[in-house]
Chimera marker file (.cmm) of the C-alpha trace (Angstrom):
<marker_set name="trace">
<marker id="1" x="2.965" y="7.614" z="10.684" r="1" g="1" b="0" radius="0.5"/>
<marker id="2" x="1.443" y="5.200" z="8.172" r="1" g="1" b="0" radius="0.5"/>
<marker id="3" x="-1.898" y="7.012" z="8.150" r="1" g="1" b="0" radius="0.5"/>
<marker id="4" x="-0.180" y="10.336" z="7.522" r="1" g="1" b="0" radius="0.5"/>
<marker id="5" x="1.767" y="8.844" z="4.615" r="1" g="1" b="0" radius="0.5"/>
<marker id="6" x="-1.436" y="7.365" z="3.233" r="1" g="1" b="0" radius="0.5"/>
<marker id="7" x="-3.245" y="10.718" z="3.510" r="1" g="1" b="0" radius="0.5"/>
<marker id="8" x="-0.353" y="12.287" z="1.599" r="1" g="1" b="0" radius="0.5"/>
<marker id="9" x="-0.607" y="9.552" z="-1.035" r="1" g="1" b="0" radius="0.5"/>
<marker id="10" x="-4.356" y="10.119" z="-1.479" r="1" g="1" b="0" radius="0.5"/>
<marker id="11" x="-3.835" y="13.885" z="-1.794" r="1" g="1" b="0" radius="0.5"/>
<marker id="12" x="-0.908" y="13.409" z="-4.160" r="1" g="1" b="0" radius="0.5"/>
<marker id="13" x="-2.864" y="11.077" z="-6.430" r="1" g="1" b="0" radius="0.5"/>
<marker id="14" x="-5.882" y="13.400" z="-6.364" r="1" g="1" b="0" radius="0.5"/>
<marker id="15" x="-3.831" y="16.347" z="-7.616" r="1" g="1" b="0" radius="0.5"/>
<marker id="16" x="-1.405" y="14.375" z="-9.782" r="1" g="1" b="0" radius="0.5"/>
<marker id="17" x="-2.587" y="15.950" z="-13.043" r="1" g="1" b="0" radius="0.5"/>
<marker id="18" x="-1.646" y="19.436" z="-11.870" r="1" g="1" b="0" radius="0.5"/>
<marker id="19" x="1.786" y="21.050" z="-12.112" r="1" g="1" b="0" radius="0.5"/>
<marker id="20" x="1.973" y="21.737" z="-8.393" r="1" g="1" b="0" radius="0.5"/>
<marker id="21" x="1.077" y="18.256" z="-7.179" r="1" g="1" b="0" radius="0.5"/>
<marker id="22" x="3.516" y="17.934" z="-4.302" r="1" g="1" b="0" radius="0.5"/>
<marker id="23" x="2.837" y="21.468" z="-3.044" r="1" g="1" b="0" radius="0.5"/>
<marker id="24" x="-0.915" y="20.947" z="-3.063" r="1" g="1" b="0" radius="0.5"/>
<marker id="25" x="-0.655" y="17.554" z="-1.362" r="1" g="1" b="0" radius="0.5"/>
<marker id="26" x="1.672" y="18.988" z="1.298" r="1" g="1" b="0" radius="0.5"/>
<marker id="27" x="-0.680" y="21.917" z="1.934" r="1" g="1" b="0" radius="0.5"/>
<marker id="28" x="-3.611" y="19.536" z="2.270" r="1" g="1" b="0" radius="0.5"/>
<marker id="29" x="-1.731" y="17.269" z="4.668" r="1" g="1" b="0" radius="0.5"/>
<marker id="30" x="-0.458" y="20.235" z="6.697" r="1" g="1" b="0" radius="0.5"/>
<marker id="31" x="-3.993" y="21.591" z="6.982" r="1" g="1" b="0" radius="0.5"/>
<marker id="32" x="-5.245" y="18.245" z="8.287" r="1" g="1" b="0" radius="0.5"/>
<marker id="33" x="-2.388" y="18.056" z="10.817" r="1" g="1" b="0" radius="0.5"/>
<marker id="34" x="-2.952" y="21.655" z="11.922" r="1" g="1" b="0" radius="0.5"/>
<marker id="35" x="-6.714" y="21.215" z="12.361" r="1" g="1" b="0" radius="0.5"/>
<marker id="36" x="-6.166" y="17.953" z="14.206" r="1" g="1" b="0" radius="0.5"/>
<marker id="37" x="-3.600" y="19.609" z="16.486" r="1" g="1" b="0" radius="0.5"/>
<marker id="38" x="-5.922" y="22.534" z="17.245" r="1" g="1" b="0" radius="0.5"/>
<marker id="39" x="-8.917" y="20.284" z="17.843" r="1" g="1" b="0" radius="0.5"/>
<marker id="40" x="-7.017" y="17.931" z="20.137" r="1" g="1" b="0" radius="0.5"/>
<marker id="41" x="-5.502" y="20.852" z="22.048" r="1" g="1" b="0" radius="0.5"/>
<marker id="42" x="-8.897" y="22.455" z="22.628" r="1" g="1" b="0" radius="0.5"/>
<marker id="43" x="-10.487" y="19.119" z="23.516" r="1" g="1" b="0" radius="0.5"/>
<marker id="44" x="-7.793" y="18.226" z="26.050" r="1" g="1" b="0" radius="0.5"/>
<marker id="45" x="-8.019" y="21.716" z="27.517" r="1" g="1" b="0" radius="0.5"/>
<marker id="46" x="-11.818" y="21.373" z="27.808" r="1" g="1" b="0" radius="0.5"/>
<marker id="47" x="-11.545" y="17.989" z="29.515" r="1" g="1" b="0" radius="0.5"/>
<marker id="48" x="-8.737" y="18.820" z="31.938" r="1" g="1" b="0" radius="0.5"/>
<marker id="49" x="-9.850" y="22.357" z="32.770" r="1" g="1" b="0" radius="0.5"/>
<marker id="50" x="-13.606" y="22.574" z="32.145" r="1" g="1" b="0" radius="0.5"/>
<marker id="51" x="-14.114" y="25.724" z="34.195" r="1" g="1" b="0" radius="0.5"/>
<marker id="52" x="-11.231" y="27.754" z="32.906" r="1" g="1" b="0" radius="0.5"/>
<marker id="53" x="-9.381" y="28.213" z="29.698" r="1" g="1" b="0" radius="0.5"/>
<marker id="54" x="-5.772" y="27.294" z="30.384" r="1" g="1" b="0" radius="0.5"/>
<marker id="55" x="-4.631" y="28.966" z="27.185" r="1" g="1" b="0" radius="0.5"/>
<marker id="56" x="-6.073" y="32.273" z="28.416" r="1" g="1" b="0" radius="0.5"/>
<marker id="57" x="-3.772" y="32.167" z="31.421" r="1" g="1" b="0" radius="0.5"/>
<marker id="58" x="-0.761" y="31.011" z="29.443" r="1" g="1" b="0" radius="0.5"/>
<marker id="59" x="-1.190" y="33.835" z="26.946" r="1" g="1" b="0" radius="0.5"/>
<marker id="60" x="-2.039" y="36.494" z="29.519" r="1" g="1" b="0" radius="0.5"/>
<marker id="61" x="-0.003" y="39.633" z="28.931" r="1" g="1" b="0" radius="0.5"/>
<marker id="62" x="1.024" y="38.638" z="25.402" r="1" g="1" b="0" radius="0.5"/>
<marker id="63" x="-0.297" y="40.863" z="22.636" r="1" g="1" b="0" radius="0.5"/>
<marker id="64" x="-2.653" y="39.456" z="19.998" r="1" g="1" b="0" radius="0.5"/>
<marker id="65" x="-0.108" y="40.219" z="17.266" r="1" g="1" b="0" radius="0.5"/>
<marker id="66" x="2.501" y="37.973" z="18.874" r="1" g="1" b="0" radius="0.5"/>
<marker id="67" x="-0.048" y="35.176" z="19.287" r="1" g="1" b="0" radius="0.5"/>
<marker id="68" x="-1.026" y="35.484" z="15.609" r="1" g="1" b="0" radius="0.5"/>
<marker id="69" x="2.635" y="35.330" z="14.565" r="1" g="1" b="0" radius="0.5"/>
<marker id="70" x="3.148" y="32.187" z="16.653" r="1" g="1" b="0" radius="0.5"/>
<marker id="71" x="0.118" y="30.528" z="15.061" r="1" g="1" b="0" radius="0.5"/>
<marker id="72" x="1.397" y="31.440" z="11.586" r="1" g="1" b="0" radius="0.5"/>
<marker id="73" x="4.864" y="30.189" z="12.477" r="1" g="1" b="0" radius="0.5"/>
<marker id="74" x="3.483" y="26.804" z="13.545" r="1" g="1" b="0" radius="0.5"/>
<marker id="75" x="1.534" y="26.540" z="10.292" r="1" g="1" b="0" radius="0.5"/>
<marker id="76" x="4.516" y="27.465" z="8.106" r="1" g="1" b="0" radius="0.5"/>
<marker id="77" x="6.787" y="25.138" z="10.074" r="1" g="1" b="0" radius="0.5"/>
<marker id="78" x="4.395" y="22.255" z="9.428" r="1" g="1" b="0" radius="0.5"/>
<marker id="79" x="4.315" y="23.065" z="5.715" r="1" g="1" b="0" radius="0.5"/>
<marker id="80" x="8.110" y="23.252" z="5.445" r="1" g="1" b="0" radius="0.5"/>
<marker id="81" x="8.701" y="20.077" z="7.439" r="1" g="1" b="0" radius="0.5"/>
<marker id="82" x="6.161" y="18.168" z="5.382" r="1" g="1" b="0" radius="0.5"/>
<marker id="83" x="7.504" y="19.539" z="2.093" r="1" g="1" b="0" radius="0.5"/>
<marker id="84" x="11.125" y="18.581" z="2.713" r="1" g="1" b="0" radius="0.5"/>
<marker id="85" x="10.123" y="15.198" z="4.141" r="1" g="1" b="0" radius="0.5"/>
<marker id="86" x="7.793" y="14.195" z="1.310" r="1" g="1" b="0" radius="0.5"/>
<marker id="87" x="9.864" y="15.729" z="-1.484" r="1" g="1" b="0" radius="0.5"/>
<marker id="88" x="12.407" y="12.950" z="-0.977" r="1" g="1" b="0" radius="0.5"/>
<marker id="89" x="9.938" y="10.150" z="-0.326" r="1" g="1" b="0" radius="0.5"/>
<marker id="90" x="7.163" y="10.832" z="-2.843" r="1" g="1" b="0" radius="0.5"/>
<marker id="91" x="8.218" y="8.098" z="-5.265" r="1" g="1" b="0" radius="0.5"/>
<marker id="92" x="8.626" y="5.506" z="-2.503" r="1" g="1" b="0" radius="0.5"/>
<marker id="93" x="5.227" y="6.367" z="-1.040" r="1" g="1" b="0" radius="0.5"/>
<marker id="94" x="3.571" y="6.238" z="-4.446" r="1" g="1" b="0" radius="0.5"/>
<marker id="95" x="5.082" y="2.815" z="-5.109" r="1" g="1" b="0" radius="0.5"/>
<marker id="96" x="4.166" y="1.515" z="-1.653" r="1" g="1" b="0" radius="0.5"/>
<marker id="97" x="0.502" y="2.531" z="-1.701" r="1" g="1" b="0" radius="0.5"/>
<marker id="98" x="-0.262" y="2.011" z="-5.398" r="1" g="1" b="0" radius="0.5"/>
<marker id="99" x="-1.459" y="-1.556" z="-4.839" r="1" g="1" b="0" radius="0.5"/>
<marker id="100" x="-2.540" y="-1.146" z="-1.215" r="1" g="1" b="0" radius="0.5"/>
<marker id="101" x="-5.733" y="-2.837" z="-0.029" r="1" g="1" b="0" radius="0.5"/>
<marker id="102" x="-6.907" y="0.441" z="1.511" r="1" g="1" b="0" radius="0.5"/>
<marker id="103" x="-7.464" y="1.860" z="-1.962" r="1" g="1" b="0" radius="0.5"/>
<marker id="104" x="-10.497" y="-0.393" z="-2.382" r="1" g="1" b="0" radius="0.5"/>
<marker id="105" x="-12.180" y="0.957" z="0.736" r="1" g="1" b="0" radius="0.5"/>
<marker id="106" x="-10.849" y="4.471" z="1.268" r="1" g="1" b="0" radius="0.5"/>
<marker id="107" x="-11.723" y="7.063" z="-1.361" r="1" g="1" b="0" radius="0.5"/>
<marker id="108" x="-10.229" y="10.516" z="-1.808" r="1" g="1" b="0" radius="0.5"/>
<marker id="109" x="-13.508" y="12.298" z="-1.041" r="1" g="1" b="0" radius="0.5"/>
<marker id="110" x="-13.511" y="10.767" z="2.442" r="1" g="1" b="0" radius="0.5"/>
<marker id="111" x="-10.419" y="12.747" z="3.414" r="1" g="1" b="0" radius="0.5"/>
<marker id="112" x="-11.946" y="15.978" z="2.171" r="1" g="1" b="0" radius="0.5"/>
<marker id="113" x="-15.049" y="15.310" z="4.263" r="1" g="1" b="0" radius="0.5"/>
<marker id="114" x="-12.705" y="14.532" z="7.171" r="1" g="1" b="0" radius="0.5"/>
<marker id="115" x="-11.145" y="17.993" z="6.691" r="1" g="1" b="0" radius="0.5"/>
<marker id="116" x="-14.530" y="19.641" z="6.997" r="1" g="1" b="0" radius="0.5"/>
<marker id="117" x="-15.430" y="17.604" z="10.066" r="1" g="1" b="0" radius="0.5"/>
<marker id="118" x="-12.154" y="18.573" z="11.785" r="1" g="1" b="0" radius="0.5"/>
<marker id="119" x="-12.727" y="22.221" z="10.931" r="1" g="1" b="0" radius="0.5"/>
<marker id="120" x="-16.299" y="22.143" z="12.209" r="1" g="1" b="0" radius="0.5"/>
<marker id="121" x="-15.276" y="20.419" z="15.460" r="1" g="1" b="0" radius="0.5"/>
<marker id="122" x="-12.584" y="23.035" z="16.102" r="1" g="1" b="0" radius="0.5"/>
<marker id="123" x="-15.052" y="25.871" z="15.387" r="1" g="1" b="0" radius="0.5"/>
<marker id="124" x="-17.751" y="24.249" z="17.519" r="1" g="1" b="0" radius="0.5"/>
<marker id="125" x="-15.447" y="23.822" z="20.513" r="1" g="1" b="0" radius="0.5"/>
<marker id="126" x="-14.220" y="27.401" z="20.146" r="1" g="1" b="0" radius="0.5"/>
<marker id="127" x="-17.772" y="28.785" z="19.873" r="1" g="1" b="0" radius="0.5"/>
<marker id="128" x="-19.003" y="26.746" z="22.835" r="1" g="1" b="0" radius="0.5"/>
<marker id="129" x="-16.116" y="28.023" z="24.936" r="1" g="1" b="0" radius="0.5"/>
<marker id="130" x="-17.013" y="31.590" z="23.985" r="1" g="1" b="0" radius="0.5"/>
<marker id="131" x="-20.732" y="31.007" z="24.522" r="1" g="1" b="0" radius="0.5"/>
<marker id="132" x="-20.196" y="29.836" z="28.081" r="1" g="1" b="0" radius="0.5"/>
<marker id="133" x="-17.517" y="32.504" z="28.587" r="1" g="1" b="0" radius="0.5"/>
<marker id="134" x="-14.967" y="29.980" z="29.778" r="1" g="1" b="0" radius="0.5"/>
<link id1="1" id2="2" r="1" g="1" b="0" radius="0.2"/>
<link id1="2" id2="3" r="1" g="1" b="0" radius="0.2"/>
<link id1="3" id2="4" r="1" g="1" b="0" radius="0.2"/>
<link id1="4" id2="5" r="1" g="1" b="0" radius="0.2"/>
<link id1="5" id2="6" r="1" g="1" b="0" radius="0.2"/>
<link id1="6" id2="7" r="1" g="1" b="0" radius="0.2"/>
<link id1="7" id2="8" r="1" g="1" b="0" radius="0.2"/>
<link id1="8" id2="9" r="1" g="1" b="0" radius="0.2"/>
<link id1="9" id2="10" r="1" g="1" b="0" radius="0.2"/>
<link id1="10" id2="11" r="1" g="1" b="0" radius="0.2"/>
<link id1="11" id2="12" r="1" g="1" b="0" radius="0.2"/>
<link id1="12" id2="13" r="1" g="1" b="0" radius="0.2"/>
<link id1="13" id2="14" r="1" g="1" b="0" radius="0.2"/>
<link id1="14" id2="15" r="1" g="1" b="0" radius="0.2"/>
<link id1="15" id2="16" r="1" g="1" b="0" radius="0.2"/>
<link id1="16" id2="17" r="1" g="1" b="0" radius="0.2"/>
<link id1="17" id2="18" r="1" g="1" b="0" radius="0.2"/>
<link id1="18" id2="19" r="1" g="1" b="0" radius="0.2"/>
<link id1="19" id2="20" r="1" g="1" b="0" radius="0.2"/>
<link id1="20" id2="21" r="1" g="1" b="0" radius="0.2"/>
<link id1="21" id2="22" r="1" g="1" b="0" radius="0.2"/>
<link id1="22" id2="23" r="1" g="1" b="0" radius="0.2"/>
<link id1="23" id2="24" r="1" g="1" b="0" radius="0.2"/>
<link id1="24" id2="25" r="1" g="1" b="0" radius="0.2"/>
<link id1="25" id2="26" r="1" g="1" b="0" radius="0.2"/>
<link id1="26" id2="27" r="1" g="1" b="0" radius="0.2"/>
<link id1="27" id2="28" r="1" g="1" b="0" radius="0.2"/>
<link id1="28" id2="29" r="1" g="1" b="0" radius="0.2"/>
<link id1="29" id2="30" r="1" g="1" b="0" radius="0.2"/>
<link id1="30" id2="31" r="1" g="1" b="0" radius="0.2"/>
<link id1="31" id2="32" r="1" g="1" b="0" radius="0.2"/>
<link id1="32" id2="33" r="1" g="1" b="0" radius="0.2"/>
<link id1="33" id2="34" r="1" g="1" b="0" radius="0.2"/>
<link id1="34" id2="35" r="1" g="1" b="0" radius="0.2"/>
<link id1="35" id2="36" r="1" g="1" b="0" radius="0.2"/>
<link id1="36" id2="37" r="1" g="1" b="0" radius="0.2"/>
<link id1="37" id2="38" r="1" g="1" b="0" radius="0.2"/>
<link id1="38" id2="39" r="1" g="1" b="0" radius="0.2"/>
<link id1="39" id2="40" r="1" g="1" b="0" radius="0.2"/>
<link id1="40" id2="41" r="1" g="1" b="0" radius="0.2"/>
<link id1="41" id2="42" r="1" g="1" b="0" radius="0.2"/>
<link id1="42" id2="43" r="1" g="1" b="0" radius="0.2"/>
<link id1="43" id2="44" r="1" g="1" b="0" radius="0.2"/>
<link id1="44" id2="45" r="1" g="1" b="0" radius="0.2"/>
<link id1="45" id2="46" r="1" g="1" b="0" radius="0.2"/>
<link id1="46" id2="47" r="1" g="1" b="0" radius="0.2"/>
<link id1="47" id2="48" r="1" g="1" b="0" radius="0.2"/>
<link id1="48" id2="49" r="1" g="1" b="0" radius="0.2"/>
<link id1="49" id2="50" r="1" g="1" b="0" radius="0.2"/>
<link id1="50" id2="51" r="1" g="1" b="0" radius="0.2"/>
<link id1="51" id2="52" r="1" g="1" b="0" radius="0.2"/>
<link id1="52" id2="53" r="1" g="1" b="0" radius="0.2"/>
<link id1="53" id2="54" r="1" g="1" b="0" radius="0.2"/>
<link id1="54" id2="55" r="1" g="1" b="0" radius="0.2"/>
<link id1="55" id2="56" r="1" g="1" b="0" radius="0.2"/>
<link id1="56" id2="57" r="1" g="1" b="0" radius="0.2"/>
<link id1="57" id2="58" r="1" g="1" b="0" radius="0.2"/>
<link id1="58" id2="59" r="1" g="1" b="0" radius="0.2"/>
<link id1="59" id2="60" r="1" g="1" b="0" radius="0.2"/>
<link id1="60" id2="61" r="1" g="1" b="0" radius="0.2"/>
<link id1="61" id2="62" r="1" g="1" b="0" radius="0.2"/>
<link id1="62" id2="63" r="1" g="1" b="0" radius="0.2"/>
<link id1="63" id2="64" r="1" g="1" b="0" radius="0.2"/>
<link id1="64" id2="65" r="1" g="1" b="0" radius="0.2"/>
<link id1="65" id2="66" r="1" g="1" b="0" radius="0.2"/>
<link id1="66" id2="67" r="1" g="1" b="0" radius="0.2"/>
<link id1="67" id2="68" r="1" g="1" b="0" radius="0.2"/>
<link id1="68" id2="69" r="1" g="1" b="0" radius="0.2"/>
<link id1="69" id2="70" r="1" g="1" b="0" radius="0.2"/>
<link id1="70" id2="71" r="1" g="1" b="0" radius="0.2"/>
<link id1="71" id2="72" r="1" g="1" b="0" radius="0.2"/>
<link id1="72" id2="73" r="1" g="1" b="0" radius="0.2"/>
<link id1="73" id2="74" r="1" g="1" b="0" radius="0.2"/>
<link id1="74" id2="75" r="1" g="1" b="0" radius="0.2"/>
<link id1="75" id2="76" r="1" g="1" b="0" radius="0.2"/>
<link id1="76" id2="77" r="1" g="1" b="0" radius="0.2"/>
<link id1="77" id2="78" r="1" g="1" b="0" radius="0.2"/>
<link id1="78" id2="79" r="1" g="1" b="0" radius="0.2"/>
<link id1="79" id2="80" r="1" g="1" b="0" radius="0.2"/>
<link id1="80" id2="81" r="1" g="1" b="0" radius="0.2"/>
<link id1="81" id2="82" r="1" g="1" b="0" radius="0.2"/>
<link id1="82" id2="83" r="1" g="1" b="0" radius="0.2"/>
<link id1="83" id2="84" r="1" g="1" b="0" radius="0.2"/>
<link id1="84" id2="85" r="1" g="1" b="0" radius="0.2"/>
<link id1="85" id2="86" r="1" g="1" b="0" radius="0.2"/>
<link id1="86" id2="87" r="1" g="1" b="0" radius="0.2"/>
<link id1="87" id2="88" r="1" g="1" b="0" radius="0.2"/>
<link id1="88" id2="89" r="1" g="1" b="0" radius="0.2"/>
<link id1="89" id2="90" r="1" g="1" b="0" radius="0.2"/>
<link id1="90" id2="91" r="1" g="1" b="0" radius="0.2"/>
<link id1="91" id2="92" r="1" g="1" b="0" radius="0.2"/>
<link id1="92" id2="93" r="1" g="1" b="0" radius="0.2"/>
<link id1="93" id2="94" r="1" g="1" b="0" radius="0.2"/>
<link id1="94" id2="95" r="1" g="1" b="0" radius="0.2"/>
<link id1="95" id2="96" r="1" g="1" b="0" radius="0.2"/>
<link id1="96" id2="97" r="1" g="1" b="0" radius="0.2"/>
<link id1="97" id2="98" r="1" g="1" b="0" radius="0.2"/>
<link id1="98" id2="99" r="1" g="1" b="0" radius="0.2"/>
<link id1="99" id2="100" r="1" g="1" b="0" radius="0.2"/>
<link id1="100" id2="101" r="1" g="1" b="0" radius="0.2"/>
<link id1="101" id2="102" r="1" g="1" b="0" radius="0.2"/>
<link id1="102" id2="103" r="1" g="1" b="0" radius="0.2"/>
<link id1="103" id2="104" r="1" g="1" b="0" radius="0.2"/>
<link id1="104" id2="105" r="1" g="1" b="0" radius="0.2"/>
<link id1="105" id2="106" r="1" g="1" b="0" radius="0.2"/>
<link id1="106" id2="107" r="1" g="1" b="0" radius="0.2"/>
<link id1="107" id2="108" r="1" g="1" b="0" radius="0.2"/>
<link id1="108" id2="109" r="1" g="1" b="0" radius="0.2"/>
<link id1="109" id2="110" r="1" g="1" b="0" radius="0.2"/>
<link id1="110" id2="111" r="1" g="1" b="0" radius="0.2"/>
<link id1="111" id2="112" r="1" g="1" b="0" radius="0.2"/>
<link id1="112" id2="113" r="1" g="1" b="0" radius="0.2"/>
<link id1="113" id2="114" r="1" g="1" b="0" radius="0.2"/>
<link id1="114" id2="115" r="1" g="1" b="0" radius="0.2"/>
<link id1="115" id2="116" r="1" g="1" b="0" radius="0.2"/>
<link id1="116" id2="117" r="1" g="1" b="0" radius="0.2"/>
<link id1="117" id2="118" r="1" g="1" b="0" radius="0.2"/>
<link id1="118" id2="119" r="1" g="1" b="0" radius="0.2"/>
<link id1="119" id2="120" r="1" g="1" b="0" radius="0.2"/>
<link id1="120" id2="121" r="1" g="1" b="0" radius="0.2"/>
<link id1="121" id2="122" r="1" g="1" b="0" radius="0.2"/>
<link id1="122" id2="123" r="1" g="1" b="0" radius="0.2"/>
<link id1="123" id2="124" r="1" g="1" b="0" radius="0.2"/>
<link id1="124" id2="125" r="1" g="1" b="0" radius="0.2"/>
<link id1="125" id2="126" r="1" g="1" b="0" radius="0.2"/>
<link id1="126" id2="127" r="1" g="1" b="0" radius="0.2"/>
<link id1="127" id2="128" r="1" g="1" b="0" radius="0.2"/>
<link id1="128" id2="129" r="1" g="1" b="0" radius="0.2"/>
<link id1="129" id2="130" r="1" g="1" b="0" radius="0.2"/>
<link id1="130" id2="131" r="1" g="1" b="0" radius="0.2"/>
<link id1="131" id2="132" r="1" g="1" b="0" radius="0.2"/>
<link id1="132" id2="133" r="1" g="1" b="0" radius="0.2"/>
<link id1="133" id2="134" r="1" g="1" b="0" radius="0.2"/>
</marker_set>
Protein backbone atom coordinates (compact mmCIF):
# COMPACT_ATOMS: atom_id res chain seq x y z
CA UNK A 1 0.00 0.00 0.00
CA UNK A 2 2.96 2.31 0.61
CA UNK A 3 3.99 2.29 -3.04
CA UNK A 4 0.46 3.17 -4.13
CA UNK A 5 0.37 6.07 -1.67
CA UNK A 6 3.76 7.23 -2.92
CA UNK A 7 2.60 7.06 -6.56
CA UNK A 8 -0.40 9.18 -5.56
CA UNK A 9 1.91 11.65 -3.82
CA UNK A 10 4.15 11.96 -6.89
CA UNK A 11 1.11 12.50 -9.15
CA UNK A 12 -0.42 14.96 -6.70
CA UNK A 13 2.76 17.02 -6.45
CA UNK A 14 3.20 16.95 -10.24
CA UNK A 15 -0.25 18.45 -10.81
CA UNK A 16 -0.38 20.60 -7.68
CA UNK A 17 -0.45 23.89 -9.60
CA UNK A 18 -3.68 22.95 -11.37
CA UNK A 19 -7.21 23.43 -10.03
CA UNK A 20 -8.08 19.76 -10.41
CA UNK A 21 -5.06 18.32 -8.63
CA UNK A 22 -6.72 15.54 -6.68
CA UNK A 23 -8.86 14.45 -9.65
CA UNK A 24 -5.88 14.28 -11.97
CA UNK A 25 -3.75 12.41 -9.43
CA UNK A 26 -6.58 9.93 -8.78
CA UNK A 27 -7.08 9.36 -12.52
CA UNK A 28 -3.36 8.77 -12.96
CA UNK A 29 -3.21 6.33 -10.05
CA UNK A 30 -6.36 4.53 -11.22
CA UNK A 31 -4.89 4.17 -14.71
CA UNK A 32 -1.71 2.63 -13.28
CA UNK A 33 -3.74 0.21 -11.12
CA UNK A 34 -6.00 -0.71 -14.04
CA UNK A 35 -3.09 -1.34 -16.44
CA UNK A 36 -1.27 -3.33 -13.78
CA UNK A 37 -4.40 -5.41 -13.12
CA UNK A 38 -4.92 -6.10 -16.83
CA UNK A 39 -1.27 -6.95 -17.41
CA UNK A 40 -1.07 -9.29 -14.42
CA UNK A 41 -4.35 -10.97 -15.39
CA UNK A 42 -3.17 -11.60 -18.95
CA UNK A 43 0.26 -12.74 -17.77
CA UNK A 44 -1.15 -15.20 -15.23
CA UNK A 45 -3.59 -16.48 -17.84
CA UNK A 46 -0.72 -16.95 -20.33
CA UNK A 47 1.39 -18.83 -17.78
CA UNK A 48 -1.32 -21.08 -16.37
CA UNK A 49 -3.13 -21.77 -19.64
CA UNK A 50 -0.63 -21.29 -22.48
CA UNK A 51 -2.67 -23.18 -25.06
CA UNK A 52 -6.04 -21.66 -24.40
CA UNK A 53 -7.43 -18.36 -23.37
CA UNK A 54 -9.33 -18.94 -20.14
CA UNK A 55 -11.10 -15.61 -20.47
CA UNK A 56 -12.55 -16.72 -23.82
CA UNK A 57 -14.28 -19.62 -22.12
CA UNK A 58 -15.41 -17.59 -19.14
CA UNK A 59 -16.96 -14.96 -21.40
CA UNK A 60 -18.45 -17.42 -23.88
CA UNK A 61 -22.07 -16.57 -24.61
CA UNK A 62 -21.83 -13.06 -23.15
CA UNK A 63 -22.31 -10.23 -25.63
CA UNK A 64 -19.48 -7.78 -26.31
CA UNK A 65 -21.61 -4.90 -25.00
CA UNK A 66 -21.93 -6.52 -21.57
CA UNK A 67 -18.19 -7.20 -21.45
CA UNK A 68 -17.47 -3.55 -22.34
CA UNK A 69 -19.84 -2.36 -19.60
CA UNK A 70 -18.09 -4.60 -17.06
CA UNK A 71 -14.69 -3.23 -18.06
CA UNK A 72 -15.99 0.34 -17.75
CA UNK A 73 -17.57 -0.47 -14.40
CA UNK A 74 -14.27 -1.78 -13.04
CA UNK A 75 -12.50 1.37 -14.22
CA UNK A 76 -15.08 3.73 -12.72
CA UNK A 77 -15.14 1.73 -9.48
CA UNK A 78 -11.37 2.12 -9.18
CA UNK A 79 -11.64 5.86 -9.77
CA UNK A 80 -14.39 6.30 -7.18
CA UNK A 81 -12.67 4.16 -4.56
CA UNK A 82 -9.40 6.00 -5.03
CA UNK A 83 -11.09 9.42 -5.00
CA UNK A 84 -12.97 8.90 -1.74
CA UNK A 85 -9.95 7.25 -0.11
CA UNK A 86 -7.42 9.92 -1.06
CA UNK A 87 -9.76 12.88 -0.62
CA UNK A 88 -9.58 12.33 3.14
CA UNK A 89 -5.91 11.42 3.32
CA UNK A 90 -4.29 13.85 0.87
CA UNK A 91 -2.90 16.16 3.55
CA UNK A 92 -1.53 13.28 5.63
CA UNK A 93 0.12 11.72 2.58
CA UNK A 94 1.60 15.04 1.52
CA UNK A 95 3.04 15.58 4.99
CA UNK A 96 4.37 12.02 5.21
CA UNK A 97 6.20 11.97 1.88
CA UNK A 98 7.36 15.60 1.73
CA UNK A 99 10.70 14.79 3.35
CA UNK A 100 10.91 11.15 2.26
CA UNK A 101 14.26 9.74 1.14
CA UNK A 102 12.63 8.34 -2.00
CA UNK A 103 12.24 11.86 -3.36
CA UNK A 104 16.00 12.02 -3.95
CA UNK A 105 15.99 8.92 -6.13
CA UNK A 106 12.51 8.63 -7.63
CA UNK A 107 11.45 11.36 -10.04
CA UNK A 108 7.98 12.06 -11.38
CA UNK A 109 8.93 11.26 -14.98
CA UNK A 110 9.79 7.70 -13.94
CA UNK A 111 6.15 6.97 -13.11
CA UNK A 112 4.99 8.32 -16.45
CA UNK A 113 7.49 6.06 -18.22
CA UNK A 114 6.21 3.22 -16.02
CA UNK A 115 2.69 3.96 -17.32
CA UNK A 116 3.84 3.60 -20.89
CA UNK A 117 5.71 0.39 -20.14
CA UNK A 118 2.62 -1.14 -18.49
CA UNK A 119 0.47 -0.11 -21.43
CA UNK A 120 2.93 -1.54 -23.95
CA UNK A 121 3.22 -4.83 -22.04
CA UNK A 122 -0.56 -5.22 -21.94
CA UNK A 123 -0.82 -4.45 -25.68
CA UNK A 124 2.07 -6.78 -26.50
CA UNK A 125 0.56 -9.70 -24.58
CA UNK A 126 -2.82 -9.08 -26.19
CA UNK A 127 -1.32 -8.88 -29.70
CA UNK A 128 0.79 -12.00 -29.18
CA UNK A 129 -2.28 -13.91 -28.02
CA UNK A 130 -4.13 -12.80 -31.14
CA UNK A 131 -1.16 -13.52 -33.41
CA UNK A 132 -0.95 -17.12 -32.23
CA UNK A 133 -4.75 -17.36 -32.18
CA UNK A 134 -4.81 -18.58 -28.60
